[in-house]
Residue frames as qw, qx, qy, qz and C-alpha x, y, z in Angstrom:
[[0.019, -0.229, -0.629, 0.742, 47.98, -9.79, 28.79],
 [0.014, 0.636, 0.726, 0.262, 44.24, -9.35, 28.61],
 [0.006, -0.314, 0.031, -0.949, 42.87, -5.82, 28.62],
 [0.133, 0.289, 0.696, -0.644, 40.35, -4.76, 31.22],
 [0.047, 0.527, 0.731, 0.432, 36.81, -4.80, 29.85],
 [0.088, -0.180, 0.111, -0.973, 35.29, -1.30, 30.13],
 [0.069, 0.354, 0.859, -0.363, 32.28, -1.61, 32.43],
 [0.101, -0.616, -0.541, -0.564, 28.76, -0.50, 31.60],
 [0.126, -0.129, -0.472, 0.863, 28.27, 2.54, 33.80],
 [0.320, 0.530, 0.445, -0.647, 25.25, 4.84, 33.97],
 [0.484, 0.401, 0.688, 0.362, 23.30, 4.45, 30.71],
 [0.149, 0.855, 0.089, -0.489, 23.82, 7.95, 29.32],
 [0.713, 0.692, 0.015, 0.112, 24.93, 8.88, 25.78],
 [0.065, 0.876, -0.453, 0.152, 28.15, 10.41, 27.12],
 [0.549, -0.476, 0.681, -0.096, 29.24, 7.38, 29.15],
 [0.870, 0.270, 0.412, -0.004, 28.27, 4.94, 26.39],
 [0.566, 0.807, -0.125, 0.116, 30.26, 6.96, 23.84],
 [0.163, -0.786, 0.579, -0.143, 33.25, 7.13, 26.19],
 [0.782, -0.182, 0.592, -0.066, 33.07, 3.33, 26.59],
 [0.818, 0.535, 0.192, 0.085, 33.20, 2.91, 22.80],
 [0.276, 0.886, -0.338, 0.156, 36.20, 5.25, 22.56],
 [0.466, -0.607, 0.632, -0.119, 38.03, 3.27, 25.24],
 [0.860, 0.102, 0.499, 0.010, 37.36, 0.00, 23.43],
 [0.654, 0.750, 0.000, 0.099, 38.49, 1.52, 20.13],
 [0.019, -0.855, 0.505, -0.121, 41.77, 2.68, 21.70],
 [0.651, -0.367, 0.660, -0.072, 42.41, -0.78, 23.11],
 [0.852, 0.362, 0.377, 0.034, 41.65, -2.56, 19.83],
 [0.471, 0.861, -0.167, 0.094, 43.85, -0.18, 17.86],
 [0.138, -0.773, 0.601, -0.152, 46.75, -0.82, 20.22],
 [0.484, -0.332, 0.795, -0.152, 46.38, -4.56, 20.75],
 [0.802, 0.326, 0.472, -0.166, 44.38, -6.25, 17.97],
 [0.457, -0.186, 0.607, 0.623, 46.46, -7.32, 14.92],
 [0.295, 0.577, 0.655, 0.390, 43.57, -6.68, 12.50],
 [0.063, -0.949, -0.297, 0.087, 42.59, -3.30, 13.94],
 [0.441, -0.634, 0.250, 0.584, 46.22, -2.15, 13.96],
 [0.443, 0.024, 0.626, 0.641, 46.49, -2.64, 10.19],
 [0.265, 0.749, 0.600, 0.088, 43.42, -0.67, 9.16],
 [0.214, -0.147, 0.138, 0.956, 43.62, 2.63, 7.25],
 [0.419, 0.438, 0.126, -0.785, 41.10, 5.06, 5.75],
 [0.441, 0.356, -0.610, -0.554, 41.41, 3.17, 2.47],
 [0.212, 0.008, -0.977, -0.001, 40.94, -0.34, 3.89],
 [0.153, 0.341, 0.724, -0.579, 37.91, 0.73, 5.93],
 [0.291, 0.258, -0.191, -0.901, 36.24, 2.61, 3.08],
 [0.469, -0.019, -0.723, -0.508, 34.60, -0.35, 1.31],
 [0.279, -0.272, -0.872, 0.297, 33.53, -1.83, 4.65],
 [0.105, 0.329, 0.357, -0.868, 31.84, 1.45, 5.59],
 [0.417, 0.144, -0.423, -0.791, 29.96, 1.46, 2.30],
 [0.428, -0.134, -0.882, -0.144, 28.81, -2.11, 2.98],
 [0.145, -0.324, -0.726, 0.589, 27.64, -1.19, 6.49],
 [0.241, 0.255, 0.042, -0.935, 25.71, 1.79, 5.08],
 [0.500, 0.023, -0.618, -0.606, 23.84, -0.45, 2.65],
 [0.360, -0.219, -0.890, 0.177, 23.09, -2.91, 5.45],
 [0.044, 0.324, 0.477, -0.816, 21.56, -0.05, 7.43],
 [0.383, 0.188, -0.284, -0.858, 19.55, 0.97, 4.37],
 [0.453, -0.091, -0.842, -0.279, 18.24, -2.60, 4.02],
 [0.214, -0.294, -0.798, 0.481, 17.22, -2.70, 7.68],
 [0.192, 0.286, 0.185, -0.920, 15.36, 0.60, 7.30],
 [0.474, 0.095, -0.519, -0.704, 13.44, -0.68, 4.26],
 [0.463, -0.161, -0.871, -0.025, 12.60, -3.88, 6.14],
 [0.475, -0.643, -0.052, -0.599, 11.36, -1.86, 9.11],
 [0.834, -0.225, -0.445, 0.235, 13.50, -3.99, 11.45],
 [0.223, -0.923, 0.125, -0.287, 14.18, -1.68, 14.41],
 [0.784, -0.527, 0.287, 0.157, 16.54, -4.06, 16.20],
 [0.784, 0.231, 0.272, 0.507, 18.59, -4.51, 13.04],
 [0.202, 0.876, 0.053, 0.434, 18.62, -0.74, 12.53],
 [0.514, -0.830, 0.207, -0.065, 20.05, -0.37, 16.05],
 [0.858, -0.207, 0.327, 0.337, 22.74, -2.96, 15.29],
 [0.633, 0.500, 0.247, 0.537, 23.73, -1.34, 11.98],
 [0.057, -0.952, 0.028, -0.298, 23.84, 2.12, 13.56],
 [0.688, -0.656, 0.282, 0.129, 26.31, 0.69, 16.08],
 [0.815, 0.109, 0.331, 0.462, 28.46, -0.73, 13.28],
 [0.374, 0.765, 0.155, 0.501, 28.51, 2.64, 11.53],
 [0.360, -0.917, 0.106, -0.134, 29.29, 4.46, 14.78],
 [0.817, -0.369, 0.295, 0.331, 32.28, 2.17, 15.23],
 [0.668, 0.418, 0.272, 0.552, 33.55, 3.12, 11.78],
 [0.050, 0.923, 0.059, 0.378, 33.24, 6.84, 12.53],
 [0.589, -0.773, 0.235, 0.025, 35.19, 6.43, 15.75],
 [0.864, -0.041, 0.309, 0.395, 37.75, 4.25, 13.93],
 [0.500, 0.677, 0.154, 0.517, 38.44, 6.93, 11.29],
 [0.190, -0.931, 0.098, -0.296, 38.87, 9.58, 13.97],
 [0.782, -0.538, 0.268, 0.165, 41.25, 7.37, 15.95],
 [0.790, 0.236, 0.254, 0.505, 43.41, 6.80, 12.86],
 [0.261, 0.819, 0.085, 0.504, 43.49, 10.54, 12.14],
 [0.473, -0.867, 0.114, -0.105, 44.46, 11.33, 15.74],
 [0.871, -0.252, 0.211, 0.365, 47.58, 9.20, 15.37],
 [0.566, 0.309, 0.229, 0.729, 48.90, 11.58, 12.72],
 [0.160, -0.470, -0.287, 0.819, 47.62, 14.68, 14.56],
 [0.021, 0.279, 0.551, 0.786, 45.22, 15.52, 11.72],
 [0.472, -0.394, -0.023, -0.788, 42.07, 15.61, 13.86],
 [0.038, -0.026, 0.912, -0.407, 40.37, 13.89, 16.78],
 [0.131, -0.521, -0.829, -0.156, 36.85, 12.68, 17.48],
 [0.140, -0.671, -0.391, 0.614, 36.38, 15.87, 19.53],
 [0.022, -0.338, 0.346, 0.875, 37.28, 17.93, 16.46],
 [0.087, -0.229, -0.835, -0.492, 34.79, 15.94, 14.40],
 [0.167, -0.632, -0.741, 0.152, 31.95, 16.45, 16.87],
 [0.119, -0.644, -0.172, 0.736, 32.64, 20.15, 17.40],
 [0.056, -0.151, 0.547, 0.822, 32.89, 20.66, 13.64],
 [0.134, -0.415, -0.805, -0.402, 29.45, 19.22, 12.96],
 [0.200, -0.691, -0.563, 0.407, 27.98, 21.15, 15.91],
 [0.123, -0.492, 0.096, 0.856, 29.42, 24.42, 14.57],
 [0.024, -0.050, -0.684, -0.727, 28.10, 23.67, 11.09],
 [0.152, -0.555, -0.811, -0.102, 24.60, 22.87, 12.33],
 [0.165, -0.695, -0.356, 0.603, 24.44, 26.09, 14.34],
 [0.078, -0.377, 0.329, 0.862, 25.67, 28.12, 11.36],
 [0.094, -0.124, -0.778, -0.609, 23.29, 26.43, 8.91],
 [0.236, -0.620, -0.746, -0.059, 20.23, 26.98, 11.15],
 [0.121, 0.125, -0.169, 0.970, 20.07, 30.77, 11.59],
 [0.494, -0.427, -0.344, -0.675, 16.29, 30.45, 11.96],
 [0.779, -0.455, -0.426, 0.065, 16.96, 28.56, 15.20],
 [0.669, -0.380, -0.168, 0.616, 20.19, 30.12, 16.47],
 [0.234, -0.011, 0.135, 0.963, 19.80, 33.55, 14.87],
 [0.270, 0.463, 0.352, -0.767, 17.15, 36.03, 13.79],
 [0.182, 0.109, -0.693, -0.689, 16.33, 34.66, 10.33],
 [0.622, 0.184, 0.433, -0.626, 12.62, 34.01, 9.72],
 [0.089, 0.089, -0.888, -0.443, 11.38, 31.01, 7.72],
 [0.652, 0.007, 0.011, -0.758, 7.89, 29.94, 6.70],
 [0.966, 0.043, 0.086, -0.241, 8.40, 26.29, 5.87],
 [0.843, -0.209, 0.402, 0.291, 10.78, 23.45, 5.05],
 [0.661, 0.595, 0.223, 0.399, 11.49, 24.87, 1.59],
 [0.018, -0.960, 0.151, -0.234, 12.76, 28.13, 3.09],
 [0.681, -0.605, 0.402, 0.093, 15.11, 26.12, 5.31],
 [0.838, 0.148, 0.389, 0.354, 16.52, 24.24, 2.31],
 [0.432, 0.816, 0.103, 0.370, 17.02, 27.42, 0.31],
 [0.287, -0.911, 0.269, -0.123, 18.83, 29.08, 3.23],
 [0.832, -0.327, 0.403, 0.197, 21.02, 25.97, 3.59],
 [0.755, 0.390, 0.303, 0.431, 22.13, 26.07, -0.05],
 [0.179, 0.925, -0.010, 0.336, 22.72, 29.82, 0.02],
 [0.524, -0.789, 0.321, -0.007, 24.88, 29.50, 3.12],
 [0.862, -0.073, 0.382, 0.326, 26.95, 26.77, 1.43],
 [0.556, 0.684, 0.164, 0.443, 27.63, 29.13, -1.48],
 [0.140, -0.944, 0.161, -0.251, 28.72, 31.86, 0.93],
 [0.751, -0.546, 0.355, 0.109, 31.07, 29.34, 2.57],
 [0.144, -0.606, 0.643, 0.446, 32.96, 28.97, -0.71],
 [0.587, 0.242, 0.762, 0.129, 31.10, 26.38, -2.77],
 [0.022, 0.256, -0.434, -0.864, 31.10, 27.42, -6.41],
 [0.475, -0.108, -0.609, -0.625, 27.99, 25.39, -7.25],
 [0.676, -0.262, 0.337, -0.601, 25.04, 24.10, -5.27],
 [0.954, 0.142, -0.186, -0.185, 25.70, 20.74, -6.92],
 [0.279, 0.608, -0.690, 0.277, 29.19, 20.40, -5.42],
 [0.455, -0.348, 0.658, -0.489, 27.76, 18.54, -2.45],
 [0.933, 0.156, 0.047, -0.321, 26.50, 15.63, -4.57],
 [0.543, -0.467, 0.665, 0.211, 29.08, 12.82, -4.29],
 [0.385, 0.494, -0.598, -0.500, 30.46, 11.70, -7.65],
 [0.146, 0.158, -0.976, -0.042, 30.31, 8.03, -6.65],
 [0.533, 0.146, 0.524, -0.649, 26.62, 8.01, -5.69],
 [0.375, 0.288, 0.855, 0.211, 24.48, 5.46, -7.58],
 [0.065, 0.179, 0.433, 0.881, 22.91, 7.22, -10.56],
 [0.292, -0.631, -0.642, -0.323, 19.30, 7.01, -9.36],
 [0.464, -0.691, -0.357, 0.423, 20.11, 8.54, -5.97],
 [0.370, -0.207, 0.150, 0.893, 22.37, 11.10, -7.61],
 [0.010, -0.433, -0.542, -0.720, 19.59, 12.23, -9.96],
 [0.395, -0.748, -0.529, -0.069, 17.28, 12.76, -7.00],
 [0.512, -0.573, -0.162, 0.619, 19.90, 14.69, -5.01],
 [0.287, 0.073, 0.325, 0.898, 20.77, 16.89, -8.01],
 [0.161, -0.588, -0.547, -0.573, 17.11, 17.80, -8.41],
 [0.495, -0.726, -0.437, 0.191, 16.64, 18.46, -4.69],
 [0.472, -0.399, -0.011, 0.786, 19.63, 20.78, -4.60],
 [0.126, 0.262, 0.431, 0.854, 18.47, 22.64, -7.72],
 [0.315, -0.708, -0.559, -0.295, 15.08, 23.07, -6.08],
 [0.542, -0.559, -0.347, 0.523, 16.82, 24.46, -3.00],
 [0.220, -0.317, 0.101, 0.917, 17.76, 27.58, -4.98],
 [0.418, 0.536, 0.239, -0.694, 14.40, 27.89, -6.71],
 [0.303, 0.360, -0.671, -0.573, 15.13, 26.01, -9.96],
 [0.228, 0.153, 0.950, -0.148, 12.07, 23.77, -10.15],
 [0.151, -0.402, -0.688, -0.585, 8.70, 23.28, -11.79],
 [0.298, -0.198, 0.264, -0.895, 5.69, 25.04, -10.33],
 [0.794, -0.009, 0.180, -0.580, 3.04, 22.36, -10.87],
 [0.562, -0.191, 0.802, 0.062, 3.20, 18.56, -10.99],
 [0.720, 0.583, 0.355, -0.125, 1.27, 18.62, -14.30],
 [0.307, 0.868, -0.365, -0.139, 4.26, 20.40, -15.86],
 [0.297, -0.509, 0.807, 0.031, 6.57, 17.65, -14.63],
 [0.687, 0.194, 0.695, -0.083, 4.28, 14.93, -16.01],
 [0.591, 0.785, 0.027, -0.186, 4.16, 16.72, -19.37],
 [0.073, 0.764, -0.634, -0.101, 7.96, 16.50, -19.38],
 [0.536, -0.176, 0.824, -0.051, 7.79, 12.76, -18.63],
 [0.712, 0.509, 0.466, -0.132, 5.43, 12.24, -21.57],
 [0.385, 0.868, -0.260, -0.178, 7.66, 14.35, -23.82],
 [0.138, -0.600, 0.785, 0.063, 10.71, 12.25, -22.94],
 [0.653, 0.091, 0.742, -0.118, 8.70, 9.04, -23.40],
 [0.667, 0.702, 0.175, -0.177, 7.69, 10.15, -26.91],
 [0.221, 0.830, -0.497, -0.124, 11.28, 11.03, -27.81],
 [0.375, -0.369, 0.850, -0.016, 12.50, 7.65, -26.57],
 [0.689, 0.341, 0.622, -0.151, 9.71, 5.83, -28.43],
 [0.542, 0.811, -0.024, -0.218, 10.23, 7.85, -31.62],
 [0.052, -0.702, 0.689, 0.172, 13.92, 6.99, -31.63],
 [0.423, -0.104, 0.900, 0.037, 13.05, 3.29, -31.85],
 [0.624, 0.603, 0.439, -0.235, 10.22, 3.77, -34.32],
 [0.351, 0.848, -0.303, -0.257, 12.64, 5.59, -36.62],
 [0.264, -0.518, 0.804, 0.126, 15.07, 2.74, -36.17],
 [0.802, 0.276, 0.505, -0.162, 12.75, 0.42, -38.16],
 [0.697, 0.712, 0.058, 0.070, 14.35, 1.78, -41.31],
 [0.347, 0.740, -0.470, 0.333, 17.91, 2.13, -40.00],
 [0.641, -0.037, -0.638, 0.425, 20.32, 0.82, -37.45],
 [0.470, -0.838, -0.278, -0.004, 19.58, 1.89, -33.87],
 [0.272, 0.650, -0.361, 0.611, 21.88, 4.67, -32.69],
 [0.676, -0.379, -0.584, 0.240, 22.63, 3.12, -29.31],
 [0.343, -0.068, -0.308, 0.885, 24.28, 6.23, -27.91],
 [0.251, -0.239, -0.151, -0.926, 21.30, 8.42, -28.84],
 [0.664, -0.389, -0.548, -0.329, 18.80, 5.85, -27.55],
 [0.601, -0.253, -0.551, 0.520, 20.73, 5.61, -24.30],
 [0.109, 0.062, -0.155, 0.980, 20.61, 9.39, -23.98],
 [0.465, -0.320, -0.322, -0.760, 16.85, 9.45, -24.53],
 [0.714, -0.361, -0.600, 0.002, 16.36, 6.68, -21.99],
 [0.446, -0.127, -0.441, 0.769, 18.48, 8.60, -19.48],
 [0.151, -0.189, -0.035, -0.970, 16.35, 11.70, -20.05],
 [0.629, -0.366, -0.491, -0.479, 13.22, 9.64, -19.46],
 [0.671, -0.303, -0.586, 0.338, 14.54, 8.18, -16.21],
 [0.256, 0.006, -0.277, 0.926, 15.65, 11.62, -15.02],
 [0.346, -0.274, -0.186, -0.878, 12.18, 13.05, -15.69],
 [0.710, -0.373, -0.562, -0.201, 10.52, 10.13, -13.85],
 [0.545, -0.196, -0.508, 0.638, 12.80, 10.69, -10.86],
 [0.005, 0.139, -0.069, 0.988, 11.81, 14.36, -10.98],
 [0.548, -0.365, -0.372, -0.654, 8.10, 13.53, -10.96],
 [0.713, -0.325, -0.600, 0.159, 8.54, 11.06, -8.10],
 [0.369, -0.078, -0.378, 0.845, 10.38, 13.71, -6.08],
 [0.182, -0.240, -0.121, -0.946, 7.66, 16.27, -6.87],
 [0.687, -0.378, -0.330, -0.526, 4.91, 14.07, -5.47],
 [0.491, -0.612, 0.471, -0.404, 6.91, 12.95, -2.43],
 [0.998, -0.005, 0.053, -0.016, 8.08, 9.50, -3.54],
 [0.294, -0.697, 0.608, 0.242, 11.70, 8.47, -2.99],
 [0.762, 0.461, -0.333, -0.310, 12.61, 6.78, -6.30],
 [0.242, 0.443, -0.846, 0.173, 15.43, 4.72, -4.78],
 [0.387, -0.060, 0.763, -0.515, 13.15, 3.32, -2.07],
 [0.752, 0.336, 0.121, -0.553, 10.38, 2.67, -4.58],
 [0.656, 0.488, -0.546, -0.183, 12.63, 0.73, -6.95],
 [0.081, 0.348, -0.884, 0.301, 14.26, -1.25, -4.14],
 [0.570, 0.056, 0.594, -0.565, 10.84, -2.29, -2.80],
 [0.802, 0.425, -0.122, -0.402, 9.93, -3.47, -6.29],
 [0.398, 0.504, -0.765, 0.043, 13.22, -5.39, -6.47],
 [0.221, -0.193, 0.845, -0.446, 12.44, -7.11, -3.17],
 [0.717, 0.240, 0.318, -0.571, 8.91, -7.89, -4.36],
 [0.715, 0.493, -0.413, -0.274, 10.20, -9.42, -7.59],
 [0.189, 0.420, -0.864, 0.203, 12.79, -11.52, -5.74],
 [0.454, -0.049, 0.710, -0.536, 10.15, -12.87, -3.34],
 [0.788, 0.361, 0.141, -0.479, 7.79, -13.83, -6.17],
 [0.594, 0.552, -0.568, -0.143, 10.53, -15.30, -8.32],
 [0.001, -0.348, 0.889, -0.297, 11.82, -17.43, -5.45],
 [0.657, 0.117, 0.528, -0.525, 8.27, -18.69, -4.88],
 [0.764, 0.508, -0.205, -0.341, 8.20, -19.65, -8.56],
 [0.334, 0.523, -0.780, 0.081, 11.52, -21.48, -8.16],
 [0.328, -0.187, 0.814, -0.441, 10.24, -23.38, -5.11],
 [0.772, 0.287, 0.290, -0.487, 7.14, -24.52, -7.00],
 [0.645, 0.559, -0.484, -0.194, 9.28, -25.71, -9.89],
 [0.061, 0.408, -0.876, 0.248, 11.32, -27.80, -7.46],
 [0.584, 0.023, 0.620, -0.523, 8.12, -29.29, -6.02],
 [0.816, 0.453, 0.047, -0.357, 7.18, -30.37, -9.55],
 [0.778, -0.201, 0.484, 0.347, 10.66, -31.76, -10.14],
 [0.593, 0.698, 0.267, 0.300, 11.22, -29.33, -13.00],
 [0.425, -0.198, 0.061, 0.881, 13.73, -26.71, -14.05],
 [0.219, 0.692, 0.228, -0.649, 12.33, -23.26, -14.81],
 [0.122, 0.466, -0.556, -0.677, 13.77, -23.41, -18.31],
 [0.018, -0.100, -0.958, -0.267, 11.67, -26.52, -18.98],
 [0.160, 0.566, 0.688, -0.425, 8.41, -24.90, -17.91],
 [0.224, 0.597, 0.503, 0.584, 6.11, -23.02, -20.24],
 [0.014, 0.243, -0.136, 0.960, 5.33, -19.35, -19.69],
 [0.598, -0.430, -0.334, -0.588, 1.74, -20.32, -18.90],
 [0.779, -0.324, -0.498, 0.200, 2.93, -22.63, -16.10],
 [0.438, -0.006, -0.324, 0.838, 5.22, -19.98, -14.71],
 [0.203, -0.370, -0.105, -0.900, 2.50, -17.32, -14.89],
 [0.684, -0.470, -0.494, -0.260, 0.22, -19.55, -12.83],
 [0.697, -0.355, -0.402, 0.476, 2.68, -19.68, -9.94],
 [0.252, 0.179, -0.065, 0.949, 3.63, -16.02, -10.40],
 [0.388, -0.490, -0.260, -0.736, -0.01, -15.03, -9.91],
 [0.749, -0.471, -0.463, 0.061, -0.16, -17.24, -6.82],
 [0.570, -0.103, -0.286, 0.763, 2.88, -15.45, -5.44],
 [0.013, -0.382, -0.093, -0.919, 1.19, -12.07, -5.99],
 [0.596, -0.544, -0.309, -0.503, -1.63, -13.13, -3.67],
 [0.705, -0.209, -0.548, 0.398, 0.63, -14.22, -0.81]]
C-alpha cells in the first residue's frame, strides 16, 4: 500500500520541519533500505555529505548549498528517529538541548555578563565549557579531524583562554625559526643519513607555525589549501587536454612544452 504524500502546507520553518519528520517516520517504517540503517551505517554517509556541503560553499554555489543542507538535515532527523526507537532521545530532546546550551553559553545575551568584542565571547565560551566539566579546553577538538583543520582548531581554542601571540611579527618569527630548523636538518644530512622521524617532526612544526600565522591574519588554512588544490587541478586538466589535442601523452612531452600550456592555463 502506498503511503500518503505529506502535502506542502504554509511555507514556515515549523511546518516544513514537521513534513520532513513525517516523511522520515514513513521511510523508517516502510522502506527496506531505511529500515536497515544504524548510527554506524549512516556515519560515513554523513561525513560524505558534510564534505559535499564544504565543496559547495567553496564553489559559492548557493543552490547546491541549499541541497546539501537538506541532505544533512535529513541525516540529523534520521539519527534522532533511530534513537527514539530505543527511547534514548528524540528530535525534540536534540533541539531543546542545543537551545539550552546556546542560552547558557551566551550570558552576554541572556544574562548580565558584559563583553567588548568577539574575543571576549570566545573566552567566555571556553571558560563555561571548563565549568561544565571539561578537563581541557582542547577536549572539544575531534580526534578524527583532518590534521590541518585540527591544528587550526587547537590554536583557536588555546587563544580562547588567552594562550596566543601578541603580534603577528612574533608569529612570523616563529615560522622562520621552524623553516631554519627544517632546512638545517637536511643540510646536516649531507654528511649522514636523513633521520626521517626528526625531519618529519620539523616539517610538522613548520606546518603548525604556518597554520598559526594564517589564523593570526584571518586566513582559513584549510580553505586556502583547498582553493590551491582546485586551481592546480584546473590547470593540470587544461594541460592534459592540450596534450590530447597534440596526440601526445604527458610523459612524452618535455617540461618546456608542458610549461607553455601551464602558463596558458594560468591566464584563463
